[in-house]
C-alpha positions in Angstrom: 0.0 0.0 0.0 2.5 2.7 1.1 5.0 1.7 -1.5 2.5 2.0 -4.3 1.2 5.3 -3.0 4.6 6.9 -2.4 5.9 5.4 -5.6 3.3 7.3 -7.5 4.3 10.4 -5.5 8.0 9.8 -6.4 7.0 9.6 -10.1 5.0 12.8 -9.8 7.8 14.7 -7.9 10.7 13.4 -10.0 8.8 12.7 -13.3 11.0 14.7 -15.7 14.7 14.5 -16.5 15.4 17.9 -15.0 14.0 17.0 -11.6 16.0 13.8 -11.5 19.1 15.5 -12.7 18.8 18.2 -9.9 18.3 15.4 -7.3 21.4 13.6 -8.6 23.5 16.8 -8.6 22.5 17.3 -4.9 22.9 13.7 -3.7 25.3 11.9 -6.0 28.7 13.4 -4.8 28.3 12.1 -1.3 26.9 8.8 -2.5 29.8 8.2 -4.9 32.3 9.2 -2.1 30.8 6.7 0.4 29.6 3.8 -1.7 30.9 1.3 -4.2 29.1 -1.0 -6.7 30.6 -4.4 -6.2 30.0 -8.2 -6.6 31.6 -10.8 -4.5 32.2 -14.5 -4.1 31.9 -15.0 -0.3 33.2 -17.7 1.9 31.3 -17.2 5.2 33.3 -18.1 8.4 30.5 -17.2 10.7 28.0 -19.6 9.0 30.6 -22.4 9.2 31.1 -22.1 12.9 28.2 -24.3 13.8 29.9 -27.5 12.9 32.0 -27.7 16.0 35.4 -27.0 14.5 37.5 -24.2 15.9 37.2 -20.8 14.4 40.9 -20.8 13.4 40.5 -24.1 11.6 37.4 -23.0 9.7 39.0 -19.7 8.8 42.0 -21.6 7.4 39.8 -24.0 5.5 37.8 -21.1 3.9 41.0 -19.2 3.1 42.1 -22.2 1.1 38.7 -22.5 -0.6 38.9 -18.8 -1.5 42.4 -19.3 -2.9 41.2 -22.2 -5.1 38.3 -20.1 -6.4 40.7 -17.3 -7.2 43.0 -19.8 -9.0 40.0 -20.9 -11.1 39.3 -17.3 -12.0 43.0 -16.9 -13.0 42.5 -19.9 -15.4 39.6 -18.0 -17.1 36.5 -19.2 -15.4 33.6 -16.8 -15.2 33.2 -14.7 -12.0 29.4 -15.0 -12.3 29.5 -18.8 -12.8 31.8 -19.2 -9.8 29.7 -16.9 -7.6 26.6 -19.0 -8.4 28.5 -22.2 -7.7 30.6 -21.3 -4.6 29.5 -18.1 -2.9 28.0 -18.5 0.5 26.1 -15.2 0.2 22.8 -16.8 -0.7 21.0 -13.5 -1.2 22.9 -12.7 -4.4 24.9 -15.8 -5.5 22.4 -16.4 -8.3 22.9 -12.9 -9.6 26.7 -13.2 -10.1 27.4 -12.2 -6.6 26.1 -8.7 -7.2 25.7 -6.6 -4.1 24.8 -3.5 -6.0 25.7 -0.1 -4.6 26.7 -0.5 -0.9 28.6 1.5 1.7 32.4 1.1 1.2 33.0 -0.4 4.6 30.0 -2.8 4.5 32.3 -5.7 5.3 35.0 -3.7 7.2 38.1 -1.8 6.3 40.0 -4.4 4.3 37.0 -5.0 2.1 36.4 -1.3 1.5 40.1 -0.4 0.9 40.6 -3.3 -1.5 37.4 -2.6 -3.4 38.3 1.1 -3.7 41.7 0.2 -5.2 40.4 -2.2 -7.8 40.1 -1.2 -11.4 36.6 -1.6 -12.8 35.9 -5.1 -14.0 39.0 -6.7 -12.4 38.7 -9.1 -9.5 40.7 -9.1 -6.3 42.7 -11.8 -4.6 40.8 -13.1 -1.6 40.2 -10.4 0.9 39.7 -11.3 4.6 37.0 -9.6 6.6 35.6 -10.3 10.1 32.9 -12.3 8.3 35.1 -14.4 6.1 36.8 -14.1 2.7 35.7 -12.2 -0.4 36.8 -12.1 -4.0 35.5 -8.8 -5.2 34.8 -7.2 -8.6 34.0 -3.4 -8.8 31.7 -1.9 -11.4 31.1 1.8 -12.2 28.2 3.4 -10.4 25.6 4.6 -12.9 23.1 7.4 -12.4 20.4 4.8 -12.6 21.9 2.9 -9.6 21.8 6.1 -7.6 18.3 7.0 -8.6 17.1 3.5 -7.6 18.7 4.0 -4.1 17.3 7.5 -3.8 13.8 6.2 -4.7 14.1 3.3 -2.1 15.2 5.9 0.6 12.4 8.2 -0.4 9.8 5.4 -0.1 11.2 4.2 3.2 11.2 7.8 4.6 7.7 8.6 3.4 6.3 5.3 4.7 7.9 5.8 8.1 6.6 9.4 8.3 3.1 8.2 7.4 3.2 5.4 10.0 4.4 7.8 12.7 1.7 10.3 11.8 -0.9 7.6 12.1 0.4 6.5 15.5 0.5 10.1 16.7 -3.0 10.8 15.5 -4.3 7.6 17.1 -3.3 9.0 20.5 -3.5 5.6 22.1 -3.5 5.8 25.8 -3.2 2.9 28.2 -5.0 3.1 31.5 -4.1 1.0 34.5 -6.6 -1.6 35.4 -8.1 -1.1 38.9 
């Protein structure tokens, strides 16, 4: 309900190219400074901890798995194919490991710093984070990516404002039972 209603509001408010361009000029610099568009093949240490092995042993096992995946990339295998086969990030493995536009430090400093250094389209060696190991590919952030995020933020903000207004107007009071 809210998304459809506020989605129509978004389309009305930012219907033409000039309105969207003005929004991008205002918001894009900070977004581009603080975010990256990346995909990853993820080897999840935290998920593997449930099998009783020590964290150090699991971390070493997954480090080796990440190295093997990287070696397969070096031999010419497709990043997207390997992400679908090997990544333990189940939310995006079927989409070539695509995370989309995310905060630079989403997986910590080493992930952010390595991602930032990468040339577009090149994959990293395995990068260790507190969550596990990542092989990362960076893509250019397009204006359409930023508009999608801005629309999601707009919808979330407007929906929250509407929910809060409804709660405030309801003025629900609780009385103690006697």
